[in-house]
ZAMARGU-4260 file (C-alpha; in steps of 0.2 Angstrom, whole numbers, plus 5000, padded with zeros to 4 digits):
<rodrens>
0) 5030/4819/5254 | 5017/4831/5262 | 5031/4837/5274 | 5042/4841/5259 | 5028/4851/5251
5) 5026/4861/5266 | 5044/4865/5268 | 5045/4870/5249 | 5029/4881/5252 | 5037/4889/5267
10) 5053/4893/5258 | 5045/4900/5243 | 5029/4908/5249 | 5031/4914/5267 | 5038/4931/5261
15) 5023/4943/5259 | 5033/4951/5245 | 5033/4935/5235 | 5015/4933/5237 | 5012/4951/5230
20) 5023/4947/5216 | 5014/4931/5212 | 4997/4940/5212 | 5003/4954/5201 | 5011/4941/5188
25) 4995/4930/5188 | 4984/4945/5186 | 4994/4952/5172 | 4994/4935/5163 | 4976/4933/5165
30) 4971/4950/5158 | 4983/4949/5143 | 4978/4931/5139 | 4959/4933/5140 | 4958/4951/5134
35) 4973/4952/5121 | 4961/4956/5107 | 4953/4971/5116 | 4970/4977/5122 | 4978/4976/5105
40) 4977/4995/5102 | 4984/4998/5120 | 4999/4986/5116 | 5003/4995/5100 | 5002/5012/5109
45) 5013/5005/5123 | 5026/4999/5111 | 5027/5016/5101 | 5027/5025/5118 | 5042/5015/5124
50) 5050/5019/5107 | 5047/5038/5108 | 5051/5040/5127 | 5069/5042/5124 | 5068/5057/5112
55) 5054/5065/5123 | 5064/5064/5138 | 5079/5072/5129 | 5069/5086/5124 | 5062/5088/5141
60) 5080/5089/5148 | 5083/5103/5135 | 5070/5114/5143 | 5054/5109/5134 | 5038/5105/5145
65) 5032/5087/5144 | 5017/5092/5134 | 5028/5101/5121 | 5041/5088/5120 | 5027/5074/5117
70) 5019/5085/5104 | 5035/5088/5094 | 5040/5070/5095 | 5023/5064/5089 | 5023/5076/5074
75) 5040/5070/5069 | 5035/5052/5071 | 5019/5055/5061 | 5030/5063/5047 | 5041/5047/5046
80) 5026/5036/5046 | 5018/5046/5032 | 5034/5046/5022 | 5035/5027/5023 | 5017/5025/5019
85) 5018/5035/5003 | 5036/5030/4997 | 5040/5013/5003 | 5023/5004/5004 | 5017/5007/4986
90) 5034/5002/4978 | 5034/4986/4989 | 5016/4982/4985 | 5019/4984/4966 | 5034/4973/4967
95) 5023/4960/4977 | 5010/4960/4963 | 5024/4958/4950 | 5031/4943/4960 | 5014/4935/4961
100) 5013/4936/4942 | 5030/4929/4939 | 5027/4914/4950 | 5020/4903/4936 | 5036/4906/4926
105) 5047/4903/4941 | 5038/4886/4943 | 5041/4882/4925 | 5059/4885/4926 | 5060/4875/4942
110) 5051/4861/4933 | 5063/4861/4919 | 5078/4861/4930 | 5071/4847/4941 | 5068/4836/4926
115) 5086/4837/4922 | 5091/4831/4939 | 5087/4812/4936 | 5099/4812/4921 | 5113/4819/4932
120) 5109/4809/4947 | 5099/4793/4941 | 5102/4784/4958 | 5095/4798/4969 | 5081/4806/4959
125) 5065/4799/4952 | 5055/4807/4938 | 5039/4802/4946 | 5042/4810/4962 | 5047/4826/4954
130) 5031/4826/4944 | 5021/4824/4960 | 5030/4838/4969 | 5028/4850/4954 | 5010/4846/4951
135) 5006/4849/4969 | 5015/4866/4969 | 5005/4870/4953 | 4989/4866/4961 | 4993/4876/4976
140) 4998/4891/4966 | 4983/4890/4955 | 4972/4893/4970 | 4983/4907/4977 | 4974/4920/4967
145) 4957/4914/4973 | 4964/4914/4991 | 4970/4932/4989 | 4953/4938/4983 | 4945/4930/4998
150) 4957/4937/5010 | 4955/4954/5002 | 4936/4953/5004 | 4937/4947/5022 | 4950/4961/5026
155) 4937/4974/5021 | 4928/4970/5037 | 4943/4975/5046 | 4945/4992/5037 | 4934/5000/5050
160) 4944/4993/5064 | 4960/4999/5056 | 4953/5016/5054 | 4949/5017/5072 | 4966/5011/5076
165) 4974/5025/5065 | 4964/5038/5076 | 4964/5029/5093 | 4982/5023/5094 | 4991/5040/5091
170) 4980/5048/5104 | 4984/5035/5116 | 5002/5036/5113 | 5002/5055/5115 | 4993/5053/5132
175) 5005/5039/5137 | 5020/5051/5134 | 5012/5067/5141 | 5005/5060/5157 | 5017/5045/5160
180) 5019/5049/5179 | 5001/5052/5182 | 4996/5036/5174 | 5010/5026/5182 | 5004/5033/5199
185) 4986/5027/5196 | 4992/5010/5192 | 5003/5009/5208 | 4988/5014/5219 | 4978/4998/5214
190) 4994/4986/5216 | 4997/4978/5233 | 5007/4989/5245 | 5020/4976/5250 | 5027/4974/5233
195) 5046/4978/5235 | 5051/4962/5226 | 5039/4966/5212 | 5047/4984/5211 | 5064/4976/5210
200) 5059/4965/5195 | 5049/4979/5186 | 5064/4991/5188 | 5075/4978/5179 | 5062/4973/5166
205) 5057/4991/5162 | 5075/4995/5156 | 5075/4978/5147 | 5059/4982/5137 | 5065/4999/5133
210) 5081/4994/5126 | 5073/4979/5117 | 5060/4989/5108 | 5072/5002/5103 | 5085/4989/5098
215) 5073/4979/5087 | 5067/4995/5078 | 5086/4999/5075 | 5090/4982/5069 | 5075/4981/5057
220) 5080/4998/5049 | 5098/4994/5048 | 5096/4976/5041 | 5082/4982/5029 | 5092/4996/5022
225) 5108/4986/5021 | 5099/4972/5012 | 5091/4984/5000 | 5107/4992/4995 | 5116/4976/4993
230) 5102/4970/4981 | 5101/4986/4971 | 5120/4985/4969 | 5119/4968/4961 | 5103/4973/4951
235) 5091/4960/4959 | 5073/4960/4955 | 5060/4965/4969 | 5074/4972/4979 | 5063/4983/4990
240) 5050/4970/4994 | 5064/4957/4999 | 5073/4970/5009 | 5057/4973/5019 | 5054/4955/5021
245) 5072/4952/5028 | 5070/4967/5039 | 5054/4961/5047 | 5061/4944/5049 | 5072/4950/5063
250) 5057/4950/5074 | 5058/4931/5075 | 5075/4926/5082 | 5084/4912/5072 | 5068/4906/5063
255) 5065/4923/5054 | 5082/4923/5046 | 5079/4905/5039 | 5062/4909/5032 | 5067/4925/5024
260) 5082/4917/5015 | 5070/4905/5005 | 5062/4918/4994 | 5079/4927/4992 | 5087/4911/4985
265) 5071/4907/4974 | 5071/4925/4966 | 5090/4925/4964 | 5089/4908/4955 | 5075/4913/4944
270) 5083/4929/4939 | 5101/4923/4936 | 5102/4904/4938 | 5116/4896/4948 | 5129/4908/4940
275) 5141/4921/4946 | 5128/4935/4949 | 5118/4923/4960 | 5133/4918/4971 | 5138/4937/4972
280) 5121/4941/4978 | 5120/4927/4990 | 5138/4931/4997 | 5132/4949/5000 | 5116/4943/5009
285) 5125/4931/5020 | 5138/4944/5025 | 5124/4956/5030 | 5116/4941/5040 | 5133/4937/5048
290) 5136/4955/5053 | 5118/4956/5060 | 5120/4941/5071 | 5138/4943/5076 | 5140/4962/5078
295) 5123/4971/5078 | 5113/4960/5089 | 5126/4958/5103 | 5128/4977/5103 | 5109/4981/5104
300) 5104/4966/5115 | 5119/4963/5126 | 5107/4957/5140 | 5096/4947/5130 | 5109/4937/5121
305) 5114/4929/5138 | 5098/4918/5136 | 5102/4901/5128 | 5096/4900/5110 | 5085/4885/5114
310) 5077/4895/5128 | 5074/4909/5115 | 5067/4897/5102 | 5055/4889/5114 | 5049/4906/5120
315) 5045/4911/5102 | 5035/4895/5100 | 5026/4896/5117 | 5022/4914/5118 | 5018/4915/5099
320) 5005/4901/5101 | 4998/4910/5116 | 4998/4928/5110 | 5002/4928/5091 | 5012/4942/5084
325) 5014/4950/5101 | 5020/4934/5109 | 5033/4932/5096 | 5038/4951/5097 | 5040/4950/5116
330) 5047/4932/5117 | 5064/4938/5123 | 5058/4951/5136 | 5046/4938/5142 | 5059/4925/5144
335) 5070/4938/5152 | 5056/4942/5164 | 5054/4923/5169 | 5073/4923/5172 | 5073/4939/5182
340) 5058/4932/5193 | 5067/4916/5196 | 5083/4925/5202 | 5073/4937/5213 | 5062/4925/5221
345) 5066/4921/5239 | 5073/4904/5242 | 5070/4904/5261 | 5059/4913/5273 | 5065/4931/5276
350) 5056/4943/5287 | 5050/4959/5280 | 5060/4969/5293 | 5076/4961/5286 | 5072/4964/5268
355) 5068/4983/5272
</rodrens>
């Protein structure tokens, strides 16, 4: 047994480049795992910088200096964010308040509909069970307002942090765009010198992360706008709020689509009941989801969809538990990173001379 372990160690860890890659991966994991709260502004800035790198590079190719290109793109991005903040957010917020006020009526309609089920299906439904379920829902909803107030008061503590982020993150993004080469050179100086294997993995993952972030943003915008237009056409209540929810749900593969469908169905049943308008709305919604899953996602994430769905869902669960929102957001790139490392890792002892 000991000899087998020695042979496995010689095959996997006799290459200095493999040791360097292992040190870099373990170091990065420890830093992110133990200091993810402190690094949150930097992670936000990195995501935005990856998103804005493509237009910045295009302006630079057209003759602009790196500083001017980064400045123009930052101003454009700030304008888009301000438009969303003052146009989309207030409407969605008001629709969320209206939806909260309508929840008791929705529950009463659900109760009246549920009480008719035992008459239609006496062998399958029990009135006592329905009363228990509905009373439990009412008790939960009655405490919803109090919970919202508590959350709002608690969130006041985070307003200072949010204000700092609103100032700090744009500055960090600007310097990440403007001084990208200098910053990257400083990082390389502290890494192990014999890192050819790590450079190979990073080259692949850098392109993967760039395409993934850009693709996710495009997917969120396309799905959100298409859903909003579909809901407006059929005259659905809370169209913008539900469209924002559906757009954000694409961040969580598979699970997000299921979770976002529940409020869409509930609002549709409350507004129209199980009639023709409801089925028209549901058909439009399912068509949008089908086009997203079968057309848009394969086009935007041609590399990522090579991962098995079970691997993606397990990545969402594992990394989401470790790093929260950022673990969910980067679940697919992290799973792809593990796959790339497994493929690049040497299976036998190879001398550095031969590798070079």
